[in-house]
DRENGU-169794 format. One line per field, with one value per atom (N, C-alpha, C): residue number from 1; residue in three letters; chain; atom name; x, y, z. Coordinates in nm, 2 decimals. Layout:
BEGIN
n NUM,...
res ala,...
chain A,...
atom CA,...
u X,...
v Y,...
w Z,...
This chain:
BEGIN
n 1,1,1,2,2,2,3,3,3,4,4,4,5,5,5,6,6,6,7,7,7,8,8,8,9,9,9,10,10,10,11,11,11,12,12,12,13,13,13,14,14,14,15,15,15,16,16,16,17,17,17,18,18,18,19,19,19,20,20,20,21,21,21,22,22,22,23,23,23,24,24,24,25,25,25,26,26,26,27,27,27,28,28,28,29,29,29,30,30,30,31,31,31,32,32,32,33,33,33,34,34,34,35,35,35,36,36,36,37,37,37,38,38,38,39,39,39,40,40,40,41,41,41,42,42,42,43,43,43,44,44,44,45,45,45,46,46,46,47,47,47,48,48,48,49,49,49,50,50,50,51,51,51,52,52,52,53,53,53,54,54,54,55,55,55,56,56,56,57,57,57,58,58,58,59,59,59,60,60,60,61,61,61,62,62,62,63,63,63,64,64,64,65,65,65,66,66,66,67,67,67,68,68,68,69,69,69,70,70,70,71,71,71,72,72,72,73,73,73,74,74,74,75,75,75,76,76,76,77,77,77,78,78,78,79,79,79,80,80,80,81,81,81,82,82,82,83,83,83,84,84,84,85,85,85,86,86,86,87,87,87,88,88,88,89,89,89,90,90,90,91,91,91,92,92,92,93,93,93,94,94,94,95,95,95,96,96,96,97,97,97,98,98,98,99,99,99,100,100,100,101,101,101,102,102,102,103,103,103,104,104,104,105,105,105,106,106,106,107,107,107,108,108,108,109,109,109,110,110,110,111,111,111,112,112,112,113,113,113,114,114,114,115,115,115,116,116,116,117,117,117,118,118,118,119,119,119,120,120,120,121,121,121,122,122,122,123,123,123,124,124,124,125,125,125,126,126,126,127,127,127,128,128,128,129,129,129,130,130,130,131,131,131,132,132,132,133,133,133,134,134,134,135,135,135,136,136,136,137,137,137,138,138,138,139,139,139,140,140,140,141,141,141,142,142,142,143,143,143,144,144,144,145,145,145,146,146,146,147,147,147,148,148,148,149,149,149,150,150,150,151,151,151,152,152,152,153,153,153,154,154,154,155,155,155,156,156,156,157,157,157,158,158,158,159,159,159,160,160,160,161,161,161,162,162,162,163,163,163,164,164,164,165,165,165,166,166,166,167,167,167,168,168,168,169,169,169,170,170,170,171,171,171,172,172,172,173,173,173,174,174,174,175,175,175,176,176,176,177,177,177,178,178,178,179,179,179,180,180,180,181,181,181,182,182,182,183,183,183,184,184,184
res unk,unk,unk,unk,unk,unk,unk,unk,unk,unk,unk,unk,unk,unk,unk,unk,unk,unk,unk,unk,unk,unk,unk,unk,unk,unk,unk,unk,unk,unk,unk,unk,unk,unk,unk,unk,unk,unk,unk,unk,unk,unk,unk,unk,unk,unk,unk,unk,unk,unk,unk,unk,unk,unk,unk,unk,unk,unk,unk,unk,unk,unk,unk,unk,unk,unk,unk,unk,unk,unk,unk,unk,unk,unk,unk,unk,unk,unk,unk,unk,unk,unk,unk,unk,unk,unk,unk,unk,unk,unk,unk,unk,unk,unk,unk,unk,unk,unk,unk,unk,unk,unk,unk,unk,unk,unk,unk,unk,unk,unk,unk,unk,unk,unk,unk,unk,unk,unk,unk,unk,unk,unk,unk,unk,unk,unk,unk,unk,unk,unk,unk,unk,unk,unk,unk,unk,unk,unk,unk,unk,unk,unk,unk,unk,unk,unk,unk,unk,unk,unk,unk,unk,unk,unk,unk,unk,unk,unk,unk,unk,unk,unk,unk,unk,unk,unk,unk,unk,unk,unk,unk,unk,unk,unk,unk,unk,unk,unk,unk,unk,unk,unk,unk,unk,unk,unk,unk,unk,unk,unk,unk,unk,unk,unk,unk,unk,unk,unk,unk,unk,unk,unk,unk,unk,unk,unk,unk,unk,unk,unk,unk,unk,unk,unk,unk,unk,unk,unk,unk,unk,unk,unk,unk,unk,unk,unk,unk,unk,unk,unk,unk,unk,unk,unk,unk,unk,unk,unk,unk,unk,unk,unk,unk,unk,unk,unk,unk,unk,unk,unk,unk,unk,unk,unk,unk,unk,unk,unk,unk,unk,unk,unk,unk,unk,unk,unk,unk,unk,unk,unk,unk,unk,unk,unk,unk,unk,unk,unk,unk,unk,unk,unk,unk,unk,unk,unk,unk,unk,unk,unk,unk,unk,unk,unk,unk,unk,unk,unk,unk,unk,unk,unk,unk,unk,unk,unk,unk,unk,unk,unk,unk,unk,unk,unk,unk,unk,unk,unk,unk,unk,unk,unk,unk,unk,unk,unk,unk,unk,unk,unk,unk,unk,unk,unk,unk,unk,unk,unk,unk,unk,unk,unk,unk,unk,unk,unk,unk,unk,unk,unk,unk,unk,unk,unk,unk,unk,unk,unk,unk,unk,unk,unk,unk,unk,unk,unk,unk,unk,unk,unk,unk,unk,unk,unk,unk,unk,unk,unk,unk,unk,unk,unk,unk,unk,unk,unk,unk,unk,unk,unk,unk,unk,unk,unk,unk,unk,unk,unk,unk,unk,unk,unk,unk,unk,unk,unk,unk,unk,unk,unk,unk,unk,unk,unk,unk,unk,unk,unk,unk,unk,unk,unk,unk,unk,unk,unk,unk,unk,unk,unk,unk,unk,unk,unk,unk,unk,unk,unk,unk,unk,unk,unk,unk,unk,unk,unk,unk,unk,unk,unk,unk,unk,unk,unk,unk,unk,unk,unk,unk,unk,unk,unk,unk,unk,unk,unk,unk,unk,unk,unk,unk,unk,unk,unk,unk,unk,unk,unk,unk,unk,unk,unk,unk,unk,unk,unk,unk,unk,unk,unk,unk,unk,unk,unk,unk,unk,unk,unk,unk,unk,unk,unk,unk,unk,unk,unk,unk,unk,unk,unk,unk,unk,unk,unk,unk,unk,unk,unk,unk,unk,unk,unk,unk,unk,unk,unk,unk,unk,unk,unk,unk,unk,unk,unk,unk,unk,unk,unk,unk,unk,unk,unk,unk,unk,unk,unk,unk,unk,unk,unk,unk,unk
chain A,A,A,A,A,A,A,A,A,A,A,A,A,A,A,A,A,A,A,A,A,A,A,A,A,A,A,A,A,A,A,A,A,A,A,A,A,A,A,A,A,A,A,A,A,A,A,A,A,A,A,A,A,A,A,A,A,A,A,A,A,A,A,A,A,A,A,A,A,A,A,A,A,A,A,A,A,A,A,A,A,A,A,A,A,A,A,A,A,A,A,A,A,A,A,A,A,A,A,A,A,A,A,A,A,A,A,A,A,A,A,A,A,A,A,A,A,A,A,A,A,A,A,A,A,A,A,A,A,A,A,A,A,A,A,A,A,A,A,A,A,A,A,A,A,A,A,A,A,A,A,A,A,A,A,A,A,A,A,A,A,A,A,A,A,A,A,A,A,A,A,A,A,A,A,A,A,A,A,A,A,A,A,A,A,A,A,A,A,A,A,A,A,A,A,A,A,A,A,A,A,A,A,A,A,A,A,A,A,A,A,A,A,A,A,A,A,A,A,A,A,A,A,A,A,A,A,A,A,A,A,A,A,A,A,A,A,A,A,A,A,A,A,A,A,A,A,A,A,A,A,A,A,A,A,A,A,A,A,A,A,A,A,A,A,A,A,A,A,A,A,A,A,A,A,A,A,A,A,A,A,A,A,A,A,A,A,A,A,A,A,A,A,A,A,A,A,A,A,A,A,A,A,A,A,A,A,A,A,A,A,A,A,A,A,A,A,A,A,A,A,A,A,A,A,A,A,A,A,A,A,A,A,A,A,A,A,A,A,A,A,A,A,A,A,A,A,A,A,A,A,A,A,A,A,A,A,A,A,A,A,A,A,A,A,A,A,A,A,A,A,A,A,A,A,A,A,A,A,A,A,A,A,A,A,A,A,A,A,A,A,A,A,A,A,A,A,A,A,A,A,A,A,A,A,A,A,A,A,A,A,A,A,A,A,A,A,A,A,A,A,A,A,A,A,A,A,A,A,A,A,A,A,A,A,A,A,A,A,A,A,A,A,A,A,A,A,A,A,A,A,A,A,A,A,A,A,A,A,A,A,A,A,A,A,A,A,A,A,A,A,A,A,A,A,A,A,A,A,A,A,A,A,A,A,A,A,A,A,A,A,A,A,A,A,A,A,A,A,A,A,A,A,A,A,A,A,A,A,A,A,A,A,A,A,A,A,A,A,A,A,A,A,A,A,A,A,A,A,A,A,A,A,A,A,A,A,A,A,A,A,A,A,A,A,A,A,A,A,A,A,A
atom N,CA,C,N,CA,C,N,CA,C,N,CA,C,N,CA,C,N,CA,C,N,CA,C,N,CA,C,N,CA,C,N,CA,C,N,CA,C,N,CA,C,N,CA,C,N,CA,C,N,CA,C,N,CA,C,N,CA,C,N,CA,C,N,CA,C,N,CA,C,N,CA,C,N,CA,C,N,CA,C,N,CA,C,N,CA,C,N,CA,C,N,CA,C,N,CA,C,N,CA,C,N,CA,C,N,CA,C,N,CA,C,N,CA,C,N,CA,C,N,CA,C,N,CA,C,N,CA,C,N,CA,C,N,CA,C,N,CA,C,N,CA,C,N,CA,C,N,CA,C,N,CA,C,N,CA,C,N,CA,C,N,CA,C,N,CA,C,N,CA,C,N,CA,C,N,CA,C,N,CA,C,N,CA,C,N,CA,C,N,CA,C,N,CA,C,N,CA,C,N,CA,C,N,CA,C,N,CA,C,N,CA,C,N,CA,C,N,CA,C,N,CA,C,N,CA,C,N,CA,C,N,CA,C,N,CA,C,N,CA,C,N,CA,C,N,CA,C,N,CA,C,N,CA,C,N,CA,C,N,CA,C,N,CA,C,N,CA,C,N,CA,C,N,CA,C,N,CA,C,N,CA,C,N,CA,C,N,CA,C,N,CA,C,N,CA,C,N,CA,C,N,CA,C,N,CA,C,N,CA,C,N,CA,C,N,CA,C,N,CA,C,N,CA,C,N,CA,C,N,CA,C,N,CA,C,N,CA,C,N,CA,C,N,CA,C,N,CA,C,N,CA,C,N,CA,C,N,CA,C,N,CA,C,N,CA,C,N,CA,C,N,CA,C,N,CA,C,N,CA,C,N,CA,C,N,CA,C,N,CA,C,N,CA,C,N,CA,C,N,CA,C,N,CA,C,N,CA,C,N,CA,C,N,CA,C,N,CA,C,N,CA,C,N,CA,C,N,CA,C,N,CA,C,N,CA,C,N,CA,C,N,CA,C,N,CA,C,N,CA,C,N,CA,C,N,CA,C,N,CA,C,N,CA,C,N,CA,C,N,CA,C,N,CA,C,N,CA,C,N,CA,C,N,CA,C,N,CA,C,N,CA,C,N,CA,C,N,CA,C,N,CA,C,N,CA,C,N,CA,C,N,CA,C,N,CA,C,N,CA,C,N,CA,C,N,CA,C,N,CA,C,N,CA,C,N,CA,C,N,CA,C,N,CA,C,N,CA,C,N,CA,C,N,CA,C,N,CA,C,N,CA,C,N,CA,C,N,CA,C,N,CA,C,N,CA,C,N,CA,C,N,CA,C,N,CA,C,N,CA,C,N,CA,C,N,CA,C,N,CA,C,N,CA,C,N,CA,C,N,CA,C,N,CA,C,N,CA,C,N,CA,C,N,CA,C,N,CA,C,N,CA,C,N,CA,C,N,CA,C,N,CA,C
u 1.78,1.74,1.60,1.51,1.38,1.38,1.47,1.49,1.54,1.63,1.68,1.57,1.50,1.39,1.28,1.25,1.15,1.20,1.33,1.39,1.38,1.42,1.41,1.27,1.17,1.03,0.98,1.02,0.99,1.04,1.17,1.23,1.16,1.12,1.05,0.91,0.84,0.71,0.72,0.82,0.84,0.88,0.96,1.00,0.88,0.79,0.67,0.58,0.56,0.48,0.53,0.66,0.73,0.71,0.72,0.70,0.56,0.46,0.32,0.30,0.35,0.33,0.39,0.50,0.56,0.47,0.41,0.32,0.20,0.15,0.03,0.07,0.19,0.23,0.25,0.30,0.34,0.22,0.11,0.00,-0.10,-0.08,-0.17,-0.14,-0.25,-0.23,-0.15,-0.06,0.02,-0.07,-0.04,-0.12,-0.09,-0.19,-0.17,-0.09,-0.02,0.06,-0.02,0.02,-0.04,-0.03,0.08,0.10,0.01,-0.05,-0.14,-0.28,-0.31,-0.45,-0.45,-0.53,-0.53,-0.55,-0.65,-0.66,-0.54,-0.49,-0.37,-0.25,-0.23,-0.12,-0.13,-0.25,-0.27,-0.23,-0.28,-0.25,-0.10,-0.03,0.12,0.19,0.14,0.20,0.18,0.06,0.03,0.12,0.14,0.22,0.37,0.41,0.55,0.56,0.46,0.47,0.48,0.40,0.40,0.54,0.59,0.73,0.84,0.83,0.92,0.92,0.80,0.78,0.73,0.67,0.62,0.48,0.46,0.33,0.24,0.30,0.22,0.16,0.24,0.18,0.08,0.10,0.00,-0.13,-0.12,-0.24,-0.32,-0.24,-0.30,-0.37,-0.33,-0.39,-0.52,-0.54,-0.65,-0.78,-0.89,-1.02,-1.04,-1.04,-1.04,-1.18,-1.28,-1.42,-1.45,-1.36,-1.38,-1.33,-1.36,-1.32,-1.18,-1.11,-0.98,-0.87,-0.88,-0.77,-0.67,-0.54,-0.44,-0.40,-0.44,-0.41,-0.53,-0.54,-0.65,-0.62,-0.49,-0.45,-0.32,-0.30,-0.18,-0.06,-0.08,0.03,0.07,-0.03,0.00,0.08,0.04,0.11,0.25,0.27,0.41,0.50,0.44,0.52,0.56,0.50,0.52,0.60,0.66,0.74,0.86,0.89,1.01,1.14,1.22,1.35,1.44,1.43,1.52,1.45,1.34,1.27,1.36,1.45,1.53,1.61,1.65,1.73,1.65,1.52,1.43,1.33,1.34,1.23,1.23,1.34,1.34,1.33,1.32,1.31,1.17,1.15,1.02,1.02,0.90,0.88,0.90,1.02,1.05,1.00,1.02,0.98,0.86,0.75,0.63,0.54,0.45,0.34,0.22,0.10,-0.02,-0.14,-0.23,-0.36,-0.46,-0.55,-0.65,-0.79,-0.87,-1.01,-1.09,-1.18,-1.27,-1.40,-1.43,-1.55,-1.67,-1.64,-1.75,-1.67,-1.69,-1.61,-1.62,-1.50,-1.48,-1.51,-1.52,-1.55,-1.48,-1.46,-1.40,-1.32,-1.19,-1.09,-1.02,-0.96,-0.86,-0.74,-0.62,-0.50,-0.41,-0.35,-0.26,-0.13,-0.03,0.11,0.20,0.30,0.41,0.54,0.63,0.75,0.86,0.98,1.09,1.08,1.09,1.10,1.22,1.21,1.32,1.44,1.40,1.50,1.56,1.48,1.53,1.56,1.50,1.51,1.43,1.35,1.26,1.14,1.08,0.96,0.84,0.75,0.64,0.52,0.41,0.28,0.22,0.14,0.06,-0.07,-0.18,-0.31,-0.37,-0.41,-0.46,-0.59,-0.69,-0.82,-0.82,-0.89,-0.90,-1.05,-1.09,-1.22,-1.22,-1.31,-1.32,-1.44,-1.41,-1.51,-1.49,-1.59,-1.58,-1.46,-1.45,-1.34,-1.20,-1.19,-1.05,-1.04,-0.93,-0.90,-0.84,-0.90,-0.85,-0.80,-0.70,-0.64,-0.66,-0.66,-0.65,-0.58,-0.50,-0.43,-0.52,-0.52,-0.58,-0.46,-0.45,-0.34,-0.32,-0.43,-0.42,-0.45,-0.45,-0.48,-0.63,-0.67,-0.81,-0.85,-0.98,-1.03,-1.12,-1.16,-1.26,-1.38,-1.43,-1.55,-1.53,-1.40,-1.37,-1.38,-1.35,-1.36,-1.48,-1.58,-1.71,-1.81,-1.88,-1.98,-2.10,-2.21,-2.34,-2.33,-2.25,-2.24,-2.13,-2.07,-1.97,-1.83,-1.73,-1.59,-1.57,-1.52,-1.50,-1.39,-1.40,-1.29,-1.16,-1.05,-0.92,-0.84,-0.74,-0.64,-0.51,-0.41,-0.27,-0.19,-0.11,-0.02,0.12,0.22,0.36,0.44,0.54,0.62,0.70,0.73,0.80,0.94,0.98,1.11,1.13,1.02,1.04,1.04,1.14,1.14,1.04,1.03,0.93,0.96,1.08,1.12,1.09,1.11,1.08,0.93,0.86,0.71,0.66,0.71,0.67,0.70,0.82,0.85,0.77,0.72,0.64,0.49,0.44,0.30,0.23,0.15,0.08,-0.03,-0.05,-0.16,-0.29,-0.39,-0.52,-0.58,-0.65,-0.71,-0.81,-0.89,-0.99,-0.94,-0.81,-0.75,-0.75,-0.77,-0.76,-0.90
v 4.78,4.65,4.62,4.71,4.70,4.69,4.76,4.76,4.63,4.57,4.43,4.33,4.33,4.24,4.26,4.38,4.41,4.36,4.38,4.33,4.17,4.11,3.96,3.91,3.98,3.95,3.96,4.07,4.09,3.98,3.94,3.84,3.70,3.68,3.55,3.55,3.66,3.67,3.65,3.72,3.70,3.56,3.50,3.36,3.26,3.29,3.20,3.22,3.35,3.37,3.31,3.32,3.26,3.11,3.04,2.90,2.86,2.94,2.91,2.88,2.95,2.92,2.79,2.75,2.62,2.51,2.52,2.42,2.40,2.51,2.49,2.42,2.44,2.37,2.22,2.18,2.04,1.96,2.03,1.95,1.91,1.95,1.90,1.75,1.67,1.53,1.50,1.41,1.37,1.27,1.27,1.18,1.03,0.95,0.81,0.74,0.64,0.55,0.42,0.34,0.21,0.12,0.13,0.05,0.09,0.20,0.25,0.21,0.16,0.12,-0.03,-0.09,-0.24,-0.32,-0.29,-0.36,-0.34,-0.22,-0.19,-0.26,-0.26,-0.34,-0.48,-0.54,-0.68,-0.71,-0.62,-0.63,-0.62,-0.53,-0.52,-0.65,-0.70,-0.83,-0.94,-0.95,-1.05,-1.03,-0.91,-0.88,-0.92,-0.90,-0.93,-1.08,-1.16,-1.31,-1.36,-1.29,-1.33,-1.31,-1.19,-1.16,-1.25,-1.29,-1.38,-1.52,-1.55,-1.69,-1.78,-1.72,-1.80,-1.84,-1.94,-1.98,-2.03,-2.09,-2.14,-2.02,-1.92,-1.80,-1.73,-1.72,-1.67,-1.74,-1.87,-1.96,-1.93,-1.92,-1.90,-1.76,-1.67,-1.53,-1.53,-1.63,-1.62,-1.68,-1.64,-1.69,-1.82,-1.93,-2.06,-2.10,-2.02,-2.05,-1.98,-1.88,-1.80,-1.87,-1.80,-1.86,-1.81,-1.73,-1.67,-1.74,-1.85,-1.91,-1.96,-1.96,-1.99,-2.14,-2.21,-2.36,-2.43,-2.56,-2.64,-2.68,-2.68,-2.72,-2.66,-2.66,-2.60,-2.69,-2.82,-2.91,-2.87,-2.85,-2.81,-2.68,-2.58,-2.45,-2.47,-2.55,-2.58,-2.64,-2.73,-2.79,-2.69,-2.58,-2.48,-2.36,-2.37,-2.26,-2.24,-2.12,-2.09,-2.15,-2.20,-2.26,-2.16,-2.03,-1.93,-1.86,-1.92,-1.85,-1.82,-1.90,-1.88,-1.75,-1.72,-1.60,-1.47,-1.48,-1.36,-1.36,-1.46,-1.48,-1.36,-1.29,-1.18,-1.04,-1.04,-0.92,-0.87,-0.74,-0.67,-0.57,-0.54,-0.44,-0.31,-0.24,-0.12,0.01,0.02,0.14,0.10,0.17,0.14,0.26,0.25,0.34,0.24,0.29,0.21,0.29,0.24,0.31,0.22,0.28,0.21,0.24,0.14,0.16,0.10,0.18,0.13,0.09,-0.03,-0.08,-0.08,-0.12,-0.13,-0.10,0.02,0.06,-0.05,-0.08,-0.18,-0.32,-0.35,-0.48,-0.53,-0.44,-0.48,-0.37,-0.41,-0.31,-0.37,-0.29,-0.33,-0.24,-0.30,-0.23,-0.26,-0.16,-0.19,-0.13,-0.21,-0.17,-0.16,-0.07,-0.07,-0.06,-0.15,-0.16,-0.23,-0.25,-0.32,-0.47,-0.55,-0.70,-0.73,-0.83,-0.87,-0.93,-1.00,-1.08,-1.00,-0.92,-0.86,-0.71,-0.65,-0.51,-0.42,-0.49,-0.42,-0.37,-0.26,-0.21,-0.30,-0.34,-0.42,-0.38,-0.44,-0.41,-0.55,-0.53,-0.64,-0.58,-0.65,-0.60,-0.71,-0.66,-0.74,-0.70,-0.80,-0.77,-0.81,-0.73,-0.76,-0.76,-0.87,-0.88,-0.91,-0.84,-0.87,-0.96,-1.07,-1.16,-1.20,-1.19,-1.23,-1.16,-1.03,-0.95,-0.99,-1.06,-1.10,-1.06,-1.00,-0.97,-1.08,-1.11,-1.21,-1.15,-1.20,-1.14,-1.24,-1.18,-1.26,-1.17,-1.24,-1.17,-1.16,-1.05,-1.04,-1.07,-1.19,-1.23,-1.16,-1.12,-1.04,-0.89,-0.86,-0.72,-0.70,-0.60,-0.57,-0.48,-0.48,-0.40,-0.29,-0.21,-0.10,-0.16,-0.27,-0.34,-0.38,-0.42,-0.46,-0.34,-0.22,-0.10,-0.02,-0.07,0.00,-0.05,0.04,0.01,0.09,0.02,0.09,0.18,0.14,0.21,0.32,0.34,0.45,0.39,0.45,0.40,0.45,0.35,0.39,0.49,0.57,0.67,0.60,0.67,0.61,0.71,0.65,0.73,0.67,0.75,0.70,0.71,0.61,0.61,0.57,0.61,0.58,0.54,0.46,0.42,0.54,0.54,0.66,0.67,0.80,0.83,0.84,0.84,0.85,1.00,1.04,1.18,1.19,1.31,1.34,1.25,1.23,1.15,1.00,0.95,0.81,0.79,0.89,0.88,0.87,0.95,0.94,0.80,0.75,0.61,0.50,0.52,0.42,0.45,0.54,0.57,0.47,0.38,0.29,0.36,0.31,0.36,0.33,0.41,0.38,0.26,0.18,0.06,0.09,0.19,0.22,0.26,0.28,0.31,0.18,0.07,-0.06,-0.13
w 3.58,3.60,3.54,3.55,3.49,3.34,3.28,3.14,3.09,3.16,3.13,3.14,3.25,3.27,3.16,3.12,3.02,2.88,2.86,2.73,2.73,2.84,2.84,2.82,2.89,2.87,2.73,2.66,2.52,2.43,2.46,2.38,2.40,2.53,2.56,2.49,2.49,2.43,2.27,2.22,2.07,2.04,2.12,2.10,2.10,2.20,2.21,2.09,2.05,1.94,1.81,1.79,1.67,1.67,1.79,1.79,1.77,1.80,1.78,1.63,1.54,1.40,1.36,1.42,1.39,1.44,1.56,1.61,1.52,1.47,1.38,1.25,1.20,1.08,1.10,1.22,1.25,1.30,1.34,1.40,1.29,1.17,1.06,1.04,1.02,1.00,0.88,0.89,0.77,0.69,0.56,0.47,0.51,0.51,0.55,0.45,0.49,0.40,0.39,0.30,0.28,0.40,0.47,0.59,0.70,0.70,0.81,0.78,0.66,0.62,0.61,0.70,0.71,0.58,0.50,0.37,0.28,0.27,0.19,0.24,0.37,0.43,0.40,0.40,0.37,0.22,0.13,-0.01,-0.03,0.04,0.02,0.07,0.18,0.23,0.13,0.07,-0.03,-0.15,-0.20,-0.31,-0.28,-0.16,-0.11,-0.12,-0.07,-0.08,-0.22,-0.31,-0.45,-0.50,-0.47,-0.53,-0.47,-0.34,-0.28,-0.34,-0.39,-0.44,-0.33,-0.22,-0.11,-0.14,-0.22,-0.27,-0.16,-0.05,0.06,0.14,0.15,0.23,0.14,0.01,-0.08,-0.06,-0.07,-0.06,0.08,0.19,0.32,0.33,0.25,0.25,0.16,0.08,-0.01,0.05,0.01,0.05,-0.02,0.05,-0.01,-0.06,-0.03,-0.08,-0.21,-0.25,-0.37,-0.49,-0.60,-0.73,-0.77,-0.69,-0.73,-0.66,-0.60,-0.53,-0.63,-0.59,-0.68,-0.69,-0.58,-0.57,-0.51,-0.53,-0.47,-0.33,-0.29,-0.16,-0.11,0.02,0.07,0.03,0.02,-0.03,-0.17,-0.26,-0.39,-0.40,-0.31,-0.30,-0.26,-0.15,-0.10,-0.21,-0.29,-0.39,-0.50,-0.51,-0.61,-0.56,-0.44,-0.39,-0.48,-0.51,-0.60,-0.55,-0.64,-0.60,-0.53,-0.56,-0.50,-0.39,-0.33,-0.23,-0.11,-0.07,0.05,0.03,-0.09,-0.12,-0.10,-0.12,-0.12,0.00,0.08,0.19,0.29,0.31,0.40,0.34,0.20,0.13,0.13,0.14,0.13,0.02,-0.03,-0.13,-0.06,-0.09,-0.02,-0.08,-0.21,-0.29,-0.38,-0.36,-0.45,-0.45,-0.55,-0.56,-0.57,-0.52,-0.52,-0.55,-0.63,-0.64,-0.58,-0.50,-0.42,-0.47,-0.50,-0.53,-0.42,-0.36,-0.26,-0.33,-0.34,-0.41,-0.32,-0.19,-0.09,0.04,0.10,0.22,0.33,0.38,0.49,0.44,0.31,0.27,0.14,0.04,-0.08,-0.15,-0.18,-0.24,-0.35,-0.44,-0.54,-0.53,-0.52,-0.52,-0.63,-0.70,-0.81,-0.76,-0.74,-0.70,-0.82,-0.81,-0.90,-0.82,-0.85,-0.77,-0.86,-0.80,-0.87,-0.84,-0.94,-0.93,-0.85,-0.76,-0.67,-0.75,-0.86,-0.93,-1.05,-1.12,-1.24,-1.22,-1.11,-1.09,-1.19,-1.27,-1.36,-1.29,-1.33,-1.27,-1.32,-1.23,-1.26,-1.18,-1.22,-1.15,-1.10,-1.00,-0.95,-0.90,-0.93,-0.89,-0.79,-0.67,-0.57,-0.52,-0.52,-0.46,-0.32,-0.23,-0.09,-0.06,0.01,0.06,0.21,0.28,0.43,0.45,0.52,0.56,0.71,0.79,0.93,1.00,0.98,1.04,1.00,0.88,0.84,0.69,0.65,0.51,0.43,0.31,0.22,0.10,0.03,-0.09,-0.21,-0.32,-0.45,-0.55,-0.64,-0.74,-0.87,-0.94,-1.07,-1.17,-1.21,-1.29,-1.42,-1.49,-1.61,-1.58,-1.46,-1.42,-1.41,-1.33,-1.32,-1.44,-1.47,-1.58,-1.53,-1.62,-1.59,-1.52,-1.57,-1.52,-1.37,-1.34,-1.20,-1.10,-1.15,-1.06,-1.08,-1.14,-1.16,-1.06,-0.99,-0.90,-0.93,-0.95,-0.99,-1.11,-1.21,-1.33,-1.32,-1.21,-1.20,-1.16,-1.21,-1.17,-1.03,-0.94,-0.80,-0.79,-0.69,-0.67,-0.63,-0.66,-0.63,-0.55,-0.47,-0.40,-0.43,-0.42,-0.44,-0.31,-0.29,-0.18,-0.23,-0.15,-0.19,-0.06,-0.09,0.03,0.07,0.20,0.26,0.20,0.18,0.13,-0.02,-0.09,-0.24,-0.27,-0.35,-0.40,-0.52,-0.58,-0.68,-0.80,-0.84,-0.96,-0.94,-0.82,-0.78,-0.78,-0.73,-0.73,-0.87,-0.96,-1.10,-1.16,-1.12,-1.17,-1.12,-0.99,-0.93,-0.93,-1.01,-1.01,-1.11,-1.06,-1.15,-1.23,-1.35,-1.43,-1.37,-1.39,-1.34,-1.41,-1.33,-1.39,-1.50,-1.48,-1.58,-1.72,-1.73,-1.86,-1.95,-1.89,-1.97,-1.98
């Protein structure tokens, strides 16, 4: 009887030790996604509205005091909503890669997304600037794309990070990896 209990005890101890290694591997923090970072999440929402053709929502996300607003009024933006907006209004950018430049921590960012166009299925880019004012994030689109000068702070190119939508395999990540802004 003692041998059986000792054997069961040994098995239990070995099982506990084996599971300790698994706990260590699973407790490491996972890399953040764009959706977990507030300014990136805001930029992704803005890019989605642009892609849907929801010009009124695009206008509402922009800083109306800045020089980068897309319309002079909400009425003008509503008049320019895409004709096929209803068809795409519930669609989201599902698969994407994004490069993030932090120009001023907690205040100013530039995001360059690469994803598939809703209408043509072709891969495309959009560059979105995010500015935080009075605890609110505002967006603006870089219509011709951002330049090296846009991502340069005090004479140095800002550091960048890449994020990808969840569920992309290695091949899809390669396809959705946007070029670095400073290359242009």
